[in-house]
C-alpha positions as CSV (number, residue, x, y, z in Angstrom):
1,M,63.1,-31.4,-16.6
2,S,60.5,-29.2,-18.0
3,A,56.8,-29.1,-16.6
4,P,54.1,-29.7,-19.2
5,L,51.7,-27.1,-20.5
6,I,48.4,-28.3,-21.4
7,T,46.3,-26.5,-23.8
8,S,42.7,-27.0,-24.7
9,E,40.3,-24.9,-26.8
10,R,39.9,-22.1,-24.4
11,L,42.4,-23.1,-21.4
12,V,46.1,-23.4,-20.4
13,L,46.6,-25.8,-17.6
14,R,50.1,-25.0,-16.2
15,P,52.2,-25.7,-12.9
16,P,51.6,-23.2,-10.1
17,R,53.6,-20.2,-9.5
18,L,54.2,-18.5,-6.1
19,E,53.0,-15.3,-7.5
20,D,49.6,-17.1,-7.9
21,L,49.0,-16.7,-4.1
22,D,46.8,-13.6,-4.2
23,R,44.6,-14.8,-6.9
24,C,44.3,-18.2,-5.1
25,A,43.1,-16.3,-1.9
26,E,40.7,-14.2,-3.8
27,L,39.1,-17.3,-5.5
28,L,39.3,-19.7,-2.7
29,G,38.3,-17.0,-0.2
30,D,34.8,-17.4,-1.5
31,Y,33.0,-19.6,0.9
32,E,30.7,-20.9,-1.9
33,V,34.1,-22.4,-3.4
34,A,35.7,-23.4,-0.3
35,R,32.7,-25.4,1.1
36,M,32.8,-27.7,-1.9
37,L,36.6,-28.6,-1.1
38,S,38.1,-30.7,1.4
39,R,41.6,-29.1,2.0
40,V,40.6,-25.3,2.0
41,P,39.7,-23.7,5.3
42,H,37.3,-20.7,5.5
43,P,38.3,-18.1,6.0
44,Y,41.3,-18.6,3.4
45,D,44.3,-18.7,5.6
46,L,47.1,-16.8,3.7
47,E,50.1,-18.4,5.4
48,R,48.6,-22.1,4.9
49,G,48.0,-21.1,1.2
50,R,51.5,-20.0,0.8
51,T,52.9,-23.2,2.3
52,S,50.4,-25.4,0.2
53,L,51.4,-23.2,-2.9
54,Q,55.2,-23.7,-2.4
55,A,54.8,-27.5,-1.7
56,S,53.0,-27.6,-5.2
57,V,55.5,-25.5,-7.0
58,D,58.3,-27.7,-5.4
59,S,56.7,-31.1,-6.8
60,W,57.4,-29.8,-10.3
61,A,61.0,-30.1,-9.8
62,D,60.7,-33.6,-10.9
63,W,57.2,-34.0,-11.9
64,K,57.8,-37.7,-13.2
65,T,58.3,-38.8,-9.6
66,A,56.2,-36.4,-7.7
67,G,53.3,-37.9,-5.4
68,D,51.0,-35.0,-6.0
69,L,50.8,-32.4,-8.8
70,G,48.9,-29.3,-8.8
71,F,48.0,-27.3,-11.8
72,Q,46.4,-23.9,-12.3
73,I,43.7,-23.2,-14.9
74,D,44.2,-20.0,-16.9
75,H,41.6,-18.5,-19.4
76,D,42.6,-15.4,-21.5
77,G,45.9,-15.2,-19.4
78,E,43.9,-15.0,-15.9
79,M,43.9,-17.8,-13.4
80,I,40.4,-18.9,-12.9
81,G,40.9,-22.1,-11.0
82,G,43.1,-25.3,-10.3
83,F,43.1,-29.0,-9.9
84,A,45.4,-31.7,-8.5
85,F,46.3,-35.0,-9.1
86,K,46.9,-36.6,-5.5
87,K,48.4,-40.1,-4.7
88,L,50.2,-40.5,-8.0
89,R,52.2,-43.5,-6.6
90,E,48.9,-45.3,-6.1
91,T,45.5,-44.7,-7.7
92,P,45.7,-41.2,-8.7
93,E,42.9,-38.9,-7.5
94,I,41.9,-35.6,-9.1
95,G,40.2,-32.7,-7.3
96,Y,39.1,-29.5,-9.0
97,W,37.9,-26.0,-8.3
98,L,36.7,-23.0,-10.1
99,G,36.3,-19.5,-9.1
100,R,32.5,-18.9,-8.8
101,A,32.5,-16.1,-11.6
102,Y,33.4,-18.9,-14.0
103,W,30.9,-21.5,-12.9
104,G,28.4,-22.6,-15.6
105,R,30.5,-22.1,-18.7
106,G,32.0,-25.5,-19.3
107,F,35.4,-24.6,-18.2
108,M,35.9,-27.4,-15.7
109,S,34.7,-30.2,-18.0
110,E,37.1,-28.9,-20.5
111,A,40.0,-28.7,-17.9
112,V,39.3,-32.1,-16.2
113,G,39.1,-33.8,-19.7
114,A,42.5,-32.2,-20.8
115,A,44.0,-33.3,-17.5
116,V,42.8,-36.7,-17.5
117,D,43.9,-37.1,-21.1
118,W,47.4,-35.8,-20.3
119,L,47.6,-38.2,-17.1
120,F,46.7,-41.2,-19.3
121,R,49.0,-40.4,-22.1
122,N,52.0,-39.5,-19.7
123,T,51.8,-42.1,-17.0
124,D,51.2,-45.8,-16.7
125,H,48.0,-45.5,-14.7
126,Q,45.0,-47.4,-15.7
127,L,42.6,-45.9,-13.4
128,V,42.0,-42.2,-11.9
129,A,39.3,-41.6,-9.2
130,C,37.7,-38.6,-8.1
131,E,35.5,-37.7,-5.0
132,A,32.7,-34.9,-4.9
133,M,30.3,-34.0,-2.2
134,I,26.8,-35.1,-2.8
135,G,25.7,-31.4,-2.4
136,N,28.0,-30.5,-5.2
137,P,26.0,-31.6,-8.3
138,A,28.2,-29.6,-10.7
139,S,31.4,-31.6,-9.7
140,L,29.3,-34.7,-10.0
141,K,28.2,-33.7,-13.4
142,V,31.7,-32.8,-14.6
143,A,32.8,-36.4,-13.6
144,A,29.8,-38.1,-15.0
145,K,30.1,-36.4,-18.3
146,L,33.8,-37.5,-18.6
147,G,32.9,-41.1,-18.1
148,F,33.7,-41.6,-14.4
149,R,31.3,-44.2,-12.7
150,E,30.2,-44.1,-9.1
151,V,31.9,-46.8,-7.2
152,A,31.2,-46.0,-3.5
153,R,29.4,-43.6,-1.2
154,V,32.2,-41.9,1.1
155,G,32.7,-39.4,3.8
156,C,34.6,-36.3,2.7
157,A,36.2,-34.3,5.4
158,S,35.7,-30.4,4.8
159,L,38.1,-27.9,6.5
160,S,35.7,-25.0,5.7
161,R,32.8,-26.7,7.2
162,G,34.6,-28.4,10.0
163,A,32.7,-31.6,9.3
164,T,32.7,-34.7,7.3
165,V,29.9,-34.5,4.6
166,P,28.6,-37.4,2.2
167,A,30.3,-37.7,-0.9
168,I,30.7,-40.0,-4.0
169,R,33.7,-41.7,-5.2
170,M,34.1,-42.2,-8.8
171,E,36.7,-43.9,-11.0
172,L,37.5,-43.8,-14.8
173,T,39.7,-46.3,-16.5
174,R,42.3,-45.6,-19.2
175,T,40.6,-47.7,-21.7
176,G,37.1,-46.3,-21.0
177,F,38.3,-42.6,-21.3
178,L,40.6,-43.1,-24.1
179,N,37.9,-44.8,-26.3
180,G,35.1,-42.6,-25.4
181,F,36.5,-39.1,-25.2
182,D,37.5,-36.6,-27.8
183,S,41.2,-36.2,-26.6
184,R,43.3,-33.3,-26.5
185,Q,46.9,-32.7,-27.3
186,D,49.3,-31.7,-24.9
187,Q,52.7,-30.2,-25.1
188,A,55.3,-31.8,-22.5
C-alpha cells in the first residue's frame, strides 16, 4: 500500500525516512523549538530520536490501520518541520513543529491545512483535536486560523522543560473544516 504524498502551494508533506534523523536533530535540537513540544527532550537525544523515527517509518507499512502517523514537511526539497496525527483509532490529535528559521512565513498554516484536509478526505473521522501551550501563540494562531475552537484548558507535559505547562485543547469538525476552508488536493 503506497503512502500518500500531500502537496500544497509551497510544500510537500511526506512520510518520514530514516535519513531524516540528522535534520530532525538539527531542527529539534533548538531549545526554542523543543520547549513548545510535549515529546521532544532537550538536549535532543539522538538514540531516542532514531527510535521515534523508526516507529514513525514503520507505521507507514499499513497507514490505513496505523494508530499514529508522522509526516515531514519539505520546502524546496529540504525538510523544514513535521507533524503527526496521534490517536487515529480514537479522536485524532495533530501536533506540529517547524524549524525556527522557517517561523513567521505561513508554512505551518499551509501544512496543517493540507494535513487536516487529507485526514478528513481519507478517513471517516468527524473531529480532529490539537493542544498547544498557552505560551505558544503562534501554534494557537495556526489552529484558530483553520477553524479549531477552544474546548478546554489542559496541562501539557513537556519533556524539554521537565514540567507540565498550561495548554489549550482545540477541536475542529469535518463539516466546519470542509465548509470553511479552501481545500487542497492530495495524491494518495
